[in-house]
C-alpha positions in Angstrom: 125.8 21.0 136.9 126.4 21.0 133.1 125.2 24.0 131.2 122.2 23.4 129.0 122.7 23.4 125.3 120.6 25.6 123.0 118.8 22.5 121.8 117.9 21.5 125.3 116.6 25.1 126.1 114.5 25.1 123.0 112.7 21.8 123.6 112.2 22.2 127.3 109.3 24.2 128.7 110.8 27.3 130.2 109.0 28.8 133.2 111.2 32.0 133.0 110.3 32.4 129.3 106.6 31.8 130.0 106.6 34.3 132.9 108.3 36.9 130.7 105.8 36.2 127.9 102.6 36.3 130.0 103.4 38.9 132.6 105.6 41.4 130.7 105.5 41.1 126.9 101.9 40.1 126.4 100.3 42.9 128.6 102.4 45.6 126.8 101.7 44.0 123.4 97.9 44.1 124.1 98.3 47.8 125.3 100.2 48.8 122.2 97.0 48.3 120.1 93.9 50.2 120.9 91.8 47.2 119.7 93.4 43.8 119.4 91.1 41.1 118.0 92.1 37.4 117.8 90.0 35.3 115.5 90.2 31.5 114.8 92.2 30.3 117.8 90.1 27.1 117.6 92.0 26.3 114.5 95.3 25.8 116.4 96.0 22.2 117.3 96.3 21.8 121.1 99.2 19.4 120.7 101.6 18.0 118.2 104.1 19.8 115.8 102.7 23.0 114.4 104.3 25.7 112.1 102.6 29.1 112.3 103.1 30.8 108.9 102.2 34.5 108.7 102.4 37.3 106.2 105.3 39.7 107.0 104.8 43.4 107.2 106.0 44.6 110.5 109.4 43.1 111.4 109.6 41.7 115.0 106.0 42.8 115.8 104.8 40.0 113.5 106.6 37.4 115.6 105.2 39.0 118.8 101.7 38.8 117.3 102.0 35.0 117.1 103.8 34.8 120.4 101.2 36.8 122.4 97.9 35.7 120.8 98.1 32.0 121.3 99.1 29.8 124.3 101.7 27.5 122.9 105.5 28.3 123.2 106.9 28.9 119.8 110.4 29.0 118.3 111.0 31.6 115.5 113.6 32.1 112.8 114.8 35.6 111.7 117.3 37.0 109.3 120.9 36.3 110.5 122.3 39.8 110.4 120.5 40.8 113.6 122.5 38.2 115.4 125.9 39.8 114.8 126.1 41.4 118.2 126.8 38.5 120.7 124.7 40.1 123.5 121.7 40.6 121.2 122.2 37.1 119.9 122.0 35.8 123.5 118.7 37.7 124.1 117.2 36.5 120.8 118.1 32.9 121.7 116.5 33.3 125.2 113.2 34.4 123.5 113.6 31.5 121.1 114.6 33.2 117.9 117.1 31.4 115.6 119.1 32.8 112.7 118.4 32.0 109.1 121.0 33.0 106.5 120.0 34.3 103.0 122.0 34.4 99.8 122.5 38.2 100.3 124.3 37.4 103.6 127.1 35.7 101.6 128.8 32.4 102.3 127.4 28.9 101.9 123.8 29.4 103.1 123.0 25.7 103.1 126.0 24.9 105.4 125.3 28.0 107.6 121.6 27.1 108.0 122.1 23.5 108.7 122.4 24.0 112.5 119.2 26.0 112.5 117.4 23.4 110.4 118.5 20.7 112.8 117.3 22.7 115.8 113.9 23.4 114.3 113.6 19.8 113.2 114.1 18.7 116.8 111.6 21.3 118.0 108.9 19.9 115.7 109.8 16.3 116.3 109.2 16.9 120.0 105.7 18.1 119.2 106.4 21.8 119.7 105.7 24.8 117.5 107.7 27.0 115.0 106.8 30.4 113.7 107.9 31.5 110.2 107.3 34.3 107.7 107.9 32.5 104.3 107.7 35.7 102.2 111.4 36.0 103.2 111.4 39.7 104.1 109.0 42.2 105.4 107.1 44.3 102.9 105.7 47.8 103.2 102.4 47.1 101.3 99.4 45.0 102.3 100.1 42.5 99.7 101.0 38.8 100.0 104.2 38.0 98.2 105.4 34.6 96.8 106.3 31.9 99.4 109.9 30.9 99.8 110.6 27.1 99.9 112.2 26.8 103.3 109.1 26.3 105.3 107.9 23.4 103.1 111.3 21.7 103.3 111.4 22.0 107.1 107.8 20.7 107.3 108.5 17.7 105.0 111.8 16.9 106.8 110.1 16.8 110.2 107.3 14.7 108.7 109.9 12.3 107.4 111.4 11.9 110.9 107.9 11.4 112.4 106.7 9.0 109.7 103.0 8.2 109.8 102.6 8.3 113.5 101.9 12.0 113.8 101.2 14.9 111.4 103.0 18.1 111.1 100.5 20.9 110.5 100.9 24.4 109.1 98.5 27.1 110.5 98.2 30.1 108.2 98.1 33.4 110.2 96.8 36.6 108.8 98.2 39.8 110.4 96.0 42.8 109.5 97.2 46.1 110.9 95.1 49.2 110.8 98.3 51.3 110.7 101.3 49.2 111.2 103.9 51.9 112.1 101.6 53.6 114.7 100.7 52.7 118.3 97.2 52.5 119.6 95.6 51.5 116.4 93.5 48.4 115.5 95.0 45.0 114.9 93.3 41.8 113.9 95.0 38.3 113.9 93.3 35.5 112.0 94.3 31.9 112.5 93.2 29.9 109.4 92.4 26.2 109.1 95.4 24.0 109.7 97.1 22.3 106.7 98.0 18.7 107.3 101.5 17.8 105.8 101.2 14.0 106.1 99.0 13.6 102.9 101.6 15.6 100.9 104.4 13.4 102.3 102.6 10.2 101.5 101.9 11.4 98.0 105.6 11.8 97.3 108.2 10.8 99.9 111.0 11.9 97.7 109.8 15.5 98.0 110.2 16.4 94.3 109.9 20.1 93.2 106.4 19.5 91.9 105.3 18.6 95.5 106.9 21.7 96.9 105.2 23.8 94.2 101.8 22.3 95.1 102.3 23.0 98.8 103.4 26.6 98.0 100.2 27.1 95.9 97.9 25.6 98.6 99.5 27.7 101.4 99.4 30.9 99.3 95.6 30.3 98.8 95.1 29.6 102.5 96.9 32.8 103.5 95.0 34.9 100.9 91.8 33.9 102.8 93.0 35.6 106.0 94.9 38.7 104.7 94.2 41.9 102.7 95.9 41.8 99.3 96.1 45.0 97.3 97.5 44.0 93.9 97.8 47.4 92.2 101.2 49.2 92.3 100.2 52.5 90.7 97.1 53.0 92.8 98.0 51.2 96.0 97.7 54.2 98.2 94.2 55.1 96.8 92.9 51.6 97.4 94.5 51.3 100.9 92.9 54.7 101.9 89.5 53.6 100.5 89.7 50.4 102.5 90.3 52.4 105.7 87.5 54.9 104.9 84.7 52.8 103.3 84.8 49.3 104.7 82.0 50.0 107.2 79.9 51.4 104.4 80.3 48.1 102.5 79.3 46.2 105.6 76.2 48.3 105.9 75.3 47.7 102.2 75.8 43.9 102.5 73.9 43.9 105.8 76.7 42.2 107.5 77.6 42.6 111.2 80.2 45.3 111.9 81.1 43.4 115.1 81.9 40.2 113.2 85.6 40.1 112.4 85.0 37.7 109.5 82.5 40.1 108.0 85.0 42.9 108.4 87.7 40.8 106.6 85.2 39.9 103.9 84.2 43.5 103.4 87.9 44.7 103.2 88.8 41.9 100.8 85.7 42.6 98.6 86.4 46.3 98.5 90.1 46.0 97.6 89.5 43.3 95.0 86.6 45.4 93.6 88.8 48.5 93.2 91.7 46.4 91.9 89.4 45.3 89.1 88.7 48.9 87.9 90.1 49.9 84.5 92.5 52.8 84.4 89.9 55.4 83.6 87.6 54.4 86.3 90.3 54.1 89.0 91.7 57.5 88.0 88.2 59.0 88.3 87.7 57.4 91.7 91.2 58.6 92.8 90.3 62.2 91.8 87.0 62.0 93.8 88.7 60.6 96.8 91.4 63.2 96.7 88.8 66.0 96.4 87.0 64.6 99.5 90.3 64.2 101.4 91.4 67.8 100.7 88.0 69.2 101.8 88.0 67.0 105.0 91.5 68.0 106.0 90.8 71.7 105.4 87.8 71.5 107.8 89.9 69.3 110.2 87.2 66.6 110.4 88.0 62.9 110.8 86.6 60.4 108.3 85.6 58.2 111.3 83.0 60.7 112.6 81.9 61.5 109.0 81.2 57.8 108.4 79.3 57.6 111.6 77.2 60.6 110.7 75.7 61.1 114.1 72.5 63.2 114.4 73.5 64.1 118.0 76.4 63.2 120.2 76.3 59.7 121.8 76.9 61.5 125.1 76.2 65.3 125.4 79.4 67.2 124.8 79.1 69.1 128.1 78.8 65.7 129.9 82.0 64.4 128.1 83.8 67.6 129.0 82.6 67.5 132.6 83.8 63.9 133.0 87.2 64.9 131.6 87.4 67.8 133.9 86.6 65.8 137.0 89.2 63.2 136.1 91.8 65.7 135.0 94.2 65.2 137.9 94.2 61.4 137.3 94.6 61.9 133.6 97.4 64.4 133.8 99.3 62.3 136.4 99.0 59.1 134.4 100.2 61.0 131.3 103.1 62.5 133.2 104.2 59.1 134.4 104.3 57.8 130.8 105.7 61.0 129.2 109.4 59.9 129.5 108.9 56.3 128.2 106.7 57.6 125.3 109.0 60.4 124.3 112.3 58.4 124.5 110.7 55.5 122.5 109.5 57.9 119.7 112.9 59.8 119.5 115.1 56.7 119.6 113.0 54.8 117.1 113.3 57.7 114.7 116.9 58.3 115.3 118.4 54.8 115.5 116.3 53.0 112.8 117.2 53.4 109.1 114.8 50.7 108.0 111.2 52.1 108.6 109.9 48.5 108.9 111.7 48.1 112.2 110.5 51.4 113.7 107.4 49.9 115.3 109.4 47.0 116.8 112.0 49.3 118.3 109.4 51.8 119.6 107.6 49.0 121.3 110.7 47.5 122.9 112.1 50.8 124.1 108.7 51.9 125.5 108.3 48.6 127.3 111.8 48.7 128.9 111.6 52.4 129.8 108.1 52.1 131.2 109.1 49.1 133.4 112.2 51.0 134.7 110.1 54.2 135.5 107.4 52.1 137.1 109.8 50.2 139.3 111.5 53.4 140.5 108.1 55.0 141.3 107.0 51.8 143.0 110.1 51.9 145.3 109.3 55.5 146.2 105.6 54.6 147.0 106.7 51.7 149.1 109.0 54.0 151.2 106.3 56.7 151.5 103.4 54.5 152.3 105.2 51.7 154.2 103.0 52.3 157.2 99.8 52.3 155.2 99.5 49.1 153.3 96.1 50.0 151.7 97.4 53.2 150.2 100.6 51.4 149.1 98.5 49.0 147.1 96.4 51.7 145.5 99.5 53.6 144.5 101.2 50.6 143.0 98.1 49.7 141.1 97.8 53.2 139.7 101.5 53.3 138.7 101.4 50.0 136.8 98.0 50.7 135.1 98.8 54.4 134.4 99.7 53.7 130.7 96.2 52.3 130.2 94.6 55.3 132.1 96.6 57.8 130.1 95.7 56.2 126.8 92.0 56.1 127.6 92.0 59.7 128.9 93.8 61.0 125.8 91.6 59.1 123.4 88.4 60.3 125.2 89.7 63.8 124.8 90.3 63.3 121.1 86.8 61.9 120.7 85.4 65.1 122.4 87.4 67.3 120.0 86.1 65.2 117.0 82.5 65.6 118.1 82.9 69.3 118.8 84.5 70.0 115.4 81.8 68.0 113.7 78.8 69.7 115.3 80.5 73.2 115.1 80.9 72.7 111.3 77.4 71.3 110.9 75.7 74.2 112.8 78.0 77.1 112.0 79.1 76.3 108.4 76.3 74.0 107.0 77.3 74.8 103.4 80.8 73.5 103.9 79.5 70.6 106.0 77.1 69.5 103.3 79.8 69.9 100.6 82.1 67.5 102.4 79.3 65.0 102.9 78.5 65.3 99.2 82.1 64.6 98.2 82.3 61.6 100.5 79.1 60.2 99.0 80.5 60.8 95.5 83.6 58.8 96.2 81.6 56.1 97.9 79.3 55.8 94.9 82.2 54.5 92.8 82.5 51.5 95.1 78.8 50.8 95.7 77.5 51.3 92.2 
């Protein structure tokens, strides 16, 4: 039997790839984020050629976000230098990632990229999907950078092959990380309305630069609707912190729903654009007020999250929270012990091996997933041997092992919540002057935004 070519592997539906995606990568990807929200999946065409185009902040985690939050199999392109190792290149090809050469890589990029362009053209002409990050490189800031032309040339080239019988569509994808380099934080993925390429192609089949420029402008506008864009360079950190701290206050003022992800996006966009529009004197005054609040909050060791909630009394009595944690302590400790090695080795190796901080999250995720699977398999074998005569206990043990990472995370986060409430109410009752001063400083910073 002849060995399949890369082209045949890409255009054929792979059961092995699908199994790896749904039963291994996707569950770990969902676990990696404390709260993963997917918005606008109804905007994804169920069939036909689609190019997912996303903002690029978090290296390979951005591709995983597209891969794991929608059902269609996608082919991706990534910078060519990560394909230098043949073994890594083989793995990347298996998970449907192809190399794209940039000018900085040297050589004739047009010639080097021709094979990749031919492959992705075949993928699209067979009605499949492609994932691209047209900013060209990942960026550290929550800011949408100019679009490179490659995605539009690929789309128009595929449309030329398809003619008028079928449309290529570009789906803008907004990736909004709460804190991109940290695990167990919030993450929202927005799929915007699809852009039909056929009308552009019919307008100018020769694909003149003016047409590419028009497409670039339209896609940039579509992406801006689903991402957070902080324009300021000098005051980026101030605006980014304000977005994290005061978005819920904006939602409350506007009487929007805090559970509506579109309202949350609108509030963040309004807040960042509002602060971006401040003149230098006003933004400097706001920055001073925010820093004063931040210093007081950190000194008191109180989180902004609980200060923004401003609870009159705990949602659950503190003693009840503590009692529940105490009762479940053996389960919590055992689950954390099972995941101690995968977690620690992922943290240490990510920090040690990675020079580019943008790849830290990707490497941490990959190492944790692999280490966790190895540890779980070894523990599963031990349980099968120990409980081979008791099938029921064997099932309980196996379920606990494979869900231990979720149990450990929930237990630890509940413990942190208990500490947050305790510090808050201790400060409120034992040091009311300090507590009121911190609240006053927060309101002072917030007044700049809401006035």
